[in-house]
Structure formats: C-alpha cells, structure tokens
C-alpha positions as CSV (number, residue, x, y, z in Angstrom):
1,M,9.8,-13.3,-11.6
2,T,11.1,-13.0,-15.1
3,L,14.5,-14.0,-16.5
4,N,16.2,-11.5,-18.8
5,G,17.5,-14.4,-21.0
6,K,14.0,-14.7,-22.5
7,I,11.8,-11.8,-23.5
8,F,8.1,-12.0,-22.8
9,R,5.5,-10.0,-24.7
10,L,2.9,-8.1,-22.7
11,A,-0.4,-6.8,-24.0
12,I,-1.0,-3.1,-23.4
13,A,-4.2,-3.9,-21.6
14,L,-2.2,-5.5,-18.8
15,V,-0.5,-2.2,-17.9
16,S,-3.2,0.3,-18.8
17,G,-4.5,2.1,-15.7
18,C,-1.4,1.4,-13.7
19,M,-0.2,5.0,-13.5
20,L,-1.4,6.4,-10.2
21,N,-2.6,10.0,-10.4
22,G,-0.2,10.8,-13.2
23,Q,2.8,9.3,-11.4
24,K,4.8,6.5,-12.7
25,H,3.9,3.7,-10.2
26,V,3.4,0.0,-11.1
27,L,1.9,-2.4,-8.6
28,A,3.7,-5.7,-8.3
29,G,0.4,-7.4,-9.1
30,T,0.9,-5.8,-12.5
31,A,4.6,-5.4,-12.9
32,A,8.0,-5.7,-11.4
33,T,9.7,-5.0,-8.1
34,D,12.8,-6.5,-6.7
35,V,16.3,-7.3,-7.9
36,V,17.9,-9.7,-5.6
37,N,20.3,-12.7,-5.2
38,P,19.0,-15.9,-6.7
39,G,17.7,-19.0,-4.9
40,I,18.1,-22.6,-6.0
41,G,14.7,-24.1,-5.0
42,S,14.1,-27.6,-3.7
43,D,10.7,-29.3,-3.1
44,D,12.3,-31.8,-0.7
45,P,11.5,-31.7,3.0
46,P,13.6,-29.0,4.7
47,P,16.7,-30.2,6.5
48,P,18.1,-29.1,9.8
49,P,20.1,-25.9,9.6
50,P,23.8,-26.4,8.9
51,P,26.3,-25.6,11.7
52,R,27.5,-22.0,11.7
53,V,31.0,-21.5,10.3
54,G,33.1,-18.6,11.6
55,T,31.7,-15.2,12.1
56,E,28.3,-13.7,11.1
57,S,29.8,-12.5,7.8
58,N,31.2,-16.0,7.0
59,R,28.4,-18.4,7.5
60,T,27.9,-21.4,5.3
61,H,25.8,-20.5,2.2
62,R,25.7,-16.8,3.0
63,P,25.4,-15.1,-0.4
64,N,27.8,-12.4,-1.5
65,R,26.5,-8.8,-1.8
66,A,26.5,-8.6,-5.6
67,V,23.1,-7.7,-7.1
68,V,22.3,-10.6,-9.4
69,T,18.9,-12.3,-9.9
70,F,15.6,-13.2,-8.3
71,G,14.8,-15.8,-10.9
72,G,14.8,-18.9,-8.7
73,P,15.9,-22.4,-9.8
74,Q,17.2,-22.8,-13.3
75,P,19.2,-25.6,-14.9
76,A,22.4,-23.6,-15.1
77,N,22.3,-22.8,-11.4
78,A,22.8,-26.4,-10.4
79,A,26.5,-26.2,-11.2
80,M,27.0,-22.9,-9.5
81,D,29.5,-22.6,-6.7
82,V,27.3,-21.4,-3.8
83,E,30.1,-19.5,-2.0
84,R,31.7,-17.7,-4.9
85,K,28.7,-17.1,-7.3
86,G,26.3,-15.9,-4.7
87,A,23.5,-18.4,-5.2
88,A,22.1,-20.3,-2.3
89,P,19.6,-23.1,-1.8
90,F,16.1,-22.8,-0.3
91,W,13.4,-25.3,0.6
92,R,9.9,-24.4,-0.5
93,R,8.3,-26.5,2.2
94,G,10.1,-24.4,4.7
95,F,8.2,-21.4,3.5
96,S,4.7,-23.0,3.7
97,E,3.2,-19.8,5.2
98,V,3.7,-18.1,1.8
99,V,0.5,-18.7,-0.1
100,V,-1.4,-17.8,-3.3
101,I,-4.4,-15.4,-3.2
102,V,-7.1,-16.7,-5.6
103,Y,-10.1,-14.8,-6.9
104,Q,-12.8,-16.2,-9.1
105,G,-10.7,-19.4,-9.4
106,R,-7.5,-17.7,-10.6
107,A,-4.2,-16.8,-8.9
108,I,-4.0,-13.0,-8.5
109,C,-1.3,-12.4,-5.8
110,T,0.9,-13.7,-3.1
111,G,0.1,-13.6,0.7
112,T,1.5,-14.7,4.0
113,V,-0.3,-16.6,6.8
114,V,0.1,-14.7,10.1
115,D,-2.6,-16.5,12.1
116,R,-4.7,-19.6,11.8
117,R,-7.5,-17.4,10.5
118,Y,-5.7,-14.5,8.8
119,V,-3.6,-14.0,5.7
120,L,-1.7,-10.7,5.1
121,T,-1.4,-9.4,1.5
122,A,-1.4,-6.1,-0.4
123,A,-4.5,-4.0,-0.5
124,H,-4.4,-3.5,-4.2
125,C,-4.7,-7.2,-4.6
126,V,-8.2,-7.3,-3.1
127,T,-9.6,-3.9,-4.1
128,T,-10.9,-2.2,-7.2
129,R,-10.4,1.5,-8.1
130,Q,-12.8,4.2,-9.3
131,F,-12.8,7.9,-9.6
132,D,-14.5,9.8,-6.8
133,A,-16.0,12.9,-8.3
134,E,-16.6,14.6,-4.9
135,R,-13.0,14.1,-3.8
136,Q,-11.6,14.5,-7.3
137,R,-9.3,11.5,-7.0
138,M,-9.2,7.7,-7.2
139,V,-10.5,5.7,-4.2
140,A,-10.4,1.9,-3.6
141,H,-13.3,-0.5,-2.8
142,P,-12.9,-4.1,-1.4
143,I,-13.8,-6.9,-3.8
144,P,-16.6,-9.4,-2.7
145,T,-15.2,-12.1,-0.5
146,S,-17.6,-14.8,-1.8
147,R,-15.2,-15.6,-4.6
148,L,-12.0,-15.0,-2.7
149,E,-9.8,-18.0,-1.6
150,V,-6.3,-18.8,-0.3
151,A,-4.4,-21.6,-1.9
152,I,-1.7,-23.5,0.0
153,P,0.5,-25.1,-2.6
154,S,2.9,-26.6,0.0
155,L,0.2,-28.9,1.3
156,S,-1.6,-31.8,-0.5
157,G,-5.3,-31.4,-1.0
158,N,-8.2,-32.1,-3.4
159,N,-8.5,-28.6,-5.0
160,C,-7.4,-26.8,-8.1
161,Y,-7.0,-23.2,-9.2
162,Q,-6.1,-21.5,-12.5
163,L,-2.6,-20.2,-13.2
164,Q,-1.9,-16.9,-14.9
165,R,-0.2,-16.6,-18.3
166,L,0.9,-13.4,-20.0
167,S,-1.1,-14.0,-23.1
168,A,-4.9,-13.5,-22.7
169,D,-5.5,-16.2,-25.4
170,S,-3.4,-18.8,-23.7
171,R,-5.0,-22.1,-22.9
172,P,-6.1,-22.2,-19.2
173,E,-3.8,-24.2,-16.9
174,E,-4.4,-25.4,-13.4
175,R,-2.4,-26.3,-10.4
176,C,-4.2,-29.2,-8.6
177,N,-3.9,-31.3,-5.5
178,V,-3.6,-28.3,-3.2
179,V,-5.4,-27.1,-0.1
180,L,-7.8,-24.3,-0.9
181,L,-9.4,-22.3,1.9
182,K,-12.5,-20.0,1.6
183,A,-12.2,-16.4,2.7
184,G,-14.3,-15.4,5.6
185,S,-16.8,-12.5,5.6
186,R,-14.2,-10.0,6.9
187,L,-11.8,-8.3,4.6
188,E,-9.8,-5.7,6.4
189,I,-8.3,-3.0,4.2
190,H,-6.2,-0.2,5.6
191,E,-8.5,2.8,5.7
192,A,-5.8,5.2,4.5
193,Y,-5.4,3.1,1.4
194,L,-9.2,3.0,0.7
195,S,-9.4,6.8,0.8
196,N,-6.2,7.3,-1.3
197,P,-4.7,4.3,-3.0
198,D,-1.7,6.4,-4.0
199,R,-0.5,5.9,-0.4
200,L,1.7,2.9,-1.2
201,G,2.9,2.6,2.4
202,K,-0.7,1.9,3.5
203,D,-1.1,-0.9,0.8
204,L,-2.0,-3.5,3.4
205,A,-4.9,-6.0,3.7
206,L,-5.9,-8.8,6.0
207,I,-8.0,-11.6,4.7
208,S,-10.0,-13.6,7.3
209,L,-10.5,-17.3,6.6
210,A,-13.7,-19.2,7.0
211,S,-11.8,-22.1,8.7
212,D,-8.5,-22.6,10.4
213,T,-5.4,-23.3,8.4
214,P,-4.1,-26.9,8.8
215,P,-2.0,-27.3,12.0
216,E,1.1,-28.4,10.0
217,L,1.2,-25.1,8.2
218,A,3.8,-22.6,9.5
219,L,2.8,-19.1,10.7
220,A,4.9,-16.0,10.0
221,Q,5.4,-13.6,12.8
222,V,4.8,-9.9,12.5
223,G,8.2,-8.4,12.9
224,Q,9.1,-6.1,15.8
225,E,10.2,-2.6,14.9
226,A,13.8,-3.3,16.0
227,L,14.1,-5.8,13.1
228,L,13.9,-3.0,10.6
229,G,17.6,-2.6,11.0
230,S,18.2,-6.1,9.5
231,Q,21.1,-5.9,7.0
232,T,19.7,-8.8,4.8
233,V,16.0,-9.4,3.9
234,T,14.4,-12.5,2.3
235,I,11.7,-12.0,-0.4
236,G,9.2,-14.6,-1.6
237,G,6.5,-14.7,-4.2
238,Y,4.5,-16.7,-6.8
239,G,5.0,-14.3,-9.7
240,F,5.9,-14.9,-13.3
241,T,9.1,-16.9,-14.2
242,N,10.2,-18.4,-17.4
243,V,11.9,-21.3,-15.6
244,N,10.6,-24.5,-17.1
245,G,7.6,-22.6,-18.5
246,D,6.2,-21.9,-15.0
247,A,3.1,-19.7,-14.9
248,A,2.2,-17.2,-12.1
249,G,0.8,-19.0,-9.1
250,Q,2.7,-22.2,-9.8
251,T,6.1,-22.0,-8.1
252,L,7.4,-20.2,-5.1
253,Q,10.6,-18.3,-5.7
254,V,12.8,-17.0,-2.9
255,G,15.7,-14.5,-3.0
256,W,17.7,-12.1,-0.8
257,R,18.5,-8.5,-0.7
258,T,21.3,-6.8,1.2
259,S,20.9,-3.1,0.3
260,H,17.7,-1.3,1.2
261,T,16.5,1.7,3.0
262,I,13.6,2.5,5.4
263,N,11.5,5.5,4.4
264,A,9.7,5.9,7.7
265,P,7.6,9.1,6.8
266,V,5.8,7.2,4.1
267,N,6.0,3.7,5.8
268,L,8.1,2.0,3.0
269,L,11.0,-0.3,2.8
270,Q,12.6,0.3,-0.6
271,W,15.6,-0.1,-2.9
272,Q,16.8,1.2,-6.3
273,I,16.3,-1.0,-9.4
274,P,19.0,-0.4,-12.1
275,A,18.1,0.2,-15.7
276,R,17.6,-2.9,-17.9
277,G,20.6,-5.1,-18.2
278,D,21.8,-8.7,-17.5
279,I,19.7,-9.0,-14.3
280,T,16.3,-10.3,-13.4
281,S,13.5,-9.2,-11.1
282,T,10.2,-10.1,-9.6
283,C,7.2,-9.4,-11.7
284,K,3.4,-9.8,-12.0
285,Y,1.6,-11.5,-9.2
286,D,4.4,-11.2,-6.6
287,S,2.3,-8.4,-4.9
288,G,1.4,-9.1,-1.3
289,G,4.4,-11.4,-0.9
290,P,6.5,-11.2,2.3
291,V,9.8,-9.4,2.9
292,F,11.2,-11.3,5.9
293,A,14.0,-10.2,8.3
294,G,17.4,-11.9,7.8
295,F,18.8,-14.5,5.5
296,Q,16.2,-17.3,5.5
297,Q,16.4,-20.6,3.5
298,G,13.5,-22.6,4.8
299,Y,15.5,-24.8,7.2
300,Q,13.7,-26.7,10.0
301,G,13.0,-24.5,12.9
302,E,13.5,-21.1,11.2
303,V,11.4,-18.3,12.5
304,H,10.2,-15.9,9.7
305,S,9.4,-12.4,10.9
306,I,7.7,-10.3,8.2
307,L,9.0,-6.7,7.8
308,A,7.0,-5.6,4.8
309,V,4.6,-6.6,2.0
310,V,5.6,-6.4,-1.6
311,V,3.7,-3.5,-3.3
312,G,5.4,-2.6,-6.6
313,L,7.8,-0.4,-8.5
314,K,7.6,3.4,-8.7
315,D,9.3,6.1,-10.7
316,M,9.8,3.9,-13.7
317,D,9.0,4.6,-17.3
318,V,5.6,3.0,-18.0
319,T,5.3,4.8,-21.3
320,S,8.3,3.3,-22.9
321,A,7.3,-0.2,-21.6
322,I,3.9,0.1,-23.3
323,E,5.5,1.4,-26.5
324,E,8.0,-1.4,-26.6
325,D,5.3,-3.9,-25.7
326,E,7.7,-5.9,-23.6
327,L,7.3,-7.2,-20.1
328,G,11.1,-6.9,-19.7
329,A,10.7,-3.1,-19.9
330,L,8.5,-3.2,-16.8
331,C,11.0,-5.0,-14.7
332,F,13.8,-2.5,-14.5
333,G,14.6,1.1,-13.7
334,G,12.8,2.5,-10.7
335,I,12.4,2.1,-6.9
336,A,11.0,-1.2,-5.5
337,V,8.5,-0.3,-2.7
338,N,7.2,-2.5,0.0
339,A,4.7,-1.4,2.7
340,L,6.1,-1.7,6.2
341,V,4.5,-4.2,8.5
342,A,6.9,-4.0,11.4
343,S,6.5,-0.2,11.9
344,Q,4.6,0.7,15.0
345,P,1.6,2.3,13.1
346,S,1.3,-0.8,10.9
347,R,1.5,-3.2,13.9
348,E,-1.2,-1.2,15.6
349,W,-3.4,-1.4,12.5
350,L,-2.9,-5.2,12.2
351,C,-3.7,-5.8,15.9
352,N,-6.9,-3.8,15.6
353,A,-7.9,-5.4,12.3
354,S,-7.3,-8.9,13.6
355,E,-9.0,-8.0,17.0
356,G,-5.8,-9.0,18.7
357,A,-5.6,-12.5,17.2
358,I,-2.2,-12.1,15.6
359,D,0.7,-13.2,17.8
360,G,2.4,-10.3,19.5
361,C,-0.6,-8.1,19.7
C-alpha cells in the first residue's frame, strides 16, 4: 500500500509486460488495486470484541462510508477520532492466517491459509507467462515448487526471508524470526487461467504445504455464496507502504470497503478506483491477499470467511504511468478486480483441487 503523501519512483522494468493482450490490466503483484478505509494496526495480542452498541449501523468502531485510505498505521492516525474520521483499529495477530508467499527467498505476494496443508493465493503469483504460437495467445505455466515457501510473520520462528524494495539497487533487507514452511509438490492452478491468463476471474491458485501449519495459526473459511451480499468487506495484504519505511512483505495492512459489485459472469468482485487525488491504495505484492466478508478487526473469536482473492487493477492508463515513471500513477484510475472464491464454480474448483480437505467441501 502506498501513501499519496510521499511519491515513490518505479523503474519501467517493473511494469513492462503487465498489459494483457493489449488491454490495460495490472496485476496487484505489480501494481495497485483497492481504495478503502484505513486501519490503525496493533501488534498486541487481540482483545475480546467490544460489546455491540445500538443497531447494526451504529456499532462501536464501525467506519463511516467515506472512501479514504488503505495505508495502514501512520503517526497522524493515532490522534484520529475513530467514530468521526472513519479510521478503526485492527490487530495483526488476529489475522494470522494472512501470510507471505516467498519464492527464491524473496517475498512475492500475499496468501491466506485455508487448511493446515493449503494456502490460497492468486495464480499470477505462482506462474510465468509465455506466448503460445499454436494458440496465438499468452498461456501460463506453474513455477517450480522447490523454491516456493510460505512465511508466517505472526508466529515466532528461526527463519528469514528478503523483503522487496522499489529500487532494484536497494540494499537487500530481511525479516527474520518468523515461521517459514516449504511448499509441497502439488501446486494447483485453475486450469482456465493456465490456458488464458487474461481470465482474471480464474486467477486462483492453491499451494500445498510439505508440513502442517502450527496449531495456533488461525484458518480462514471459504465463504458461502450467500455471503457475497455482504455490505462491507475487509481486505488484507503485505504490499508496499511508506509507513516508517516499511518494505513489501514486512507489515500486514488491513482496511475496509463498503461499495463494491459482483460481476458474476466473469467471477469478479470489483469496485471503481477514482483518478489520482488525496487518497491511497494497495500496491505491489498485495496480490493473492484475502477479501473477507464483513467488517473484521482481528478480535478474539472472529471468523474470517474469504469471498475473493486480490488480483489487480484493470482499465487504467499504464502508458502514462510508465511515461511519468511514478508508482503513484499506477495506484489510481481503474477498476479493482478480485477473483471470487465464494462463488459456486470457485468453491467446486477449490474442493477438487484440495481433494476435499478444505472445510466446507
């Protein structure tokens, strides 16, 4: 997530090859997606939920419906009035199922643990593309699983992984003392995405793990189709932020959205991103992160039902972003797209891919 108060520079190499089949699509692993209400993050243990106050529309800490930021904690937010300004607290440890996808030792995307042996993420995070001369279009191929891992930053361990910085010549940085799990031999990619990676609604992948996740780690549920009518959704990711110099893969950010639509024919949950202005958005490496049903803050006992996976931003002006050489230009103006997980076709695919292991199959 990037804050508009500070402009980041982005090398053209980072966005080259992002236009899909001549269309203006940018994957969230390479650019921006969501504009949402901000969260004020805490690394303390999550407390019990507060008592409900009044009606559904008047609960304690319920954010207002103004579209503001997805930038996460920042020093100025500490003084914000939660009820009037729209900010709300969240507890990172209460979202322990949101993890970092690591390839060749570096953070590349976000994912969600949906079973002790499976992590859900975006297909474009774990595939490469090449032109198929016979089909006359791009196709996708899974990456080798031998260098694929899943980092659990919310749990203490003895492992490290490299963070991502915008500049290619930045000094390598690591996040250490985390649990790092090896991927298993099975990497399930939606077959419709493999044959045509322009099908953003099929941008789904399931990473098998070589060993079970620790028992203290939370598991997200795959949402039921009925939850697609949720008025509010909660989004999480480990993408870029300029808060305290954080790098991608370092800090979980959480935010909320109250205005979105379901595009059932193409299996997408989406919303409009306004043109650049005094707002912020998610950015590189938030791909694969969850869109949960309801307004979730990481309190004890919360049940997180995943509705969709963050994919990217479409119908935005990639050309001007490259010409301006600014990351900020990649974070605004377009439609945020998220591949539905709670739709019946996606649920059937997940159950088949996990051989019925995921709860609810």
